[in-house]
Phi, psi and omega in degrees: 000138179280139173232143182244147169297132184306317184295329178288322177298318184292317182299314186282323168309313181296317182296317189260353180289137176254135182276123182231164179302326186267002179132192175274131182244140175228127172277111175301325175298322182282327179292324181287329171291332181286321175299316176301316176304305184297317181272346189065016180261104176251020178255327181292150181295154169301321177299315178299317185281327177292324183290313184296317182289314181304316187299318182289314179306314178301315181295332181265011168091015185267149171269138187256127175248120182265091188248018176284140188237098173313128171094352183304325169302320176295318180299319179298339181274346183291000000 
């Protein structure tokens, strides 16, 4: 199982959370990419990163948007 440092997760959640009228919202596709850039971890699965980030985001009161679209990069090439 992959593990991420809590401080890295907190920094990414705080940086990526959008303030909306209904509360804070965090896009997992954006957050996973930010976590990869921050940590330099391009080996861990998107699922592992999203799971770790979503747990922290939910604990901080954010709504989580799982907006990753598998195959989106392939569709763009057609």
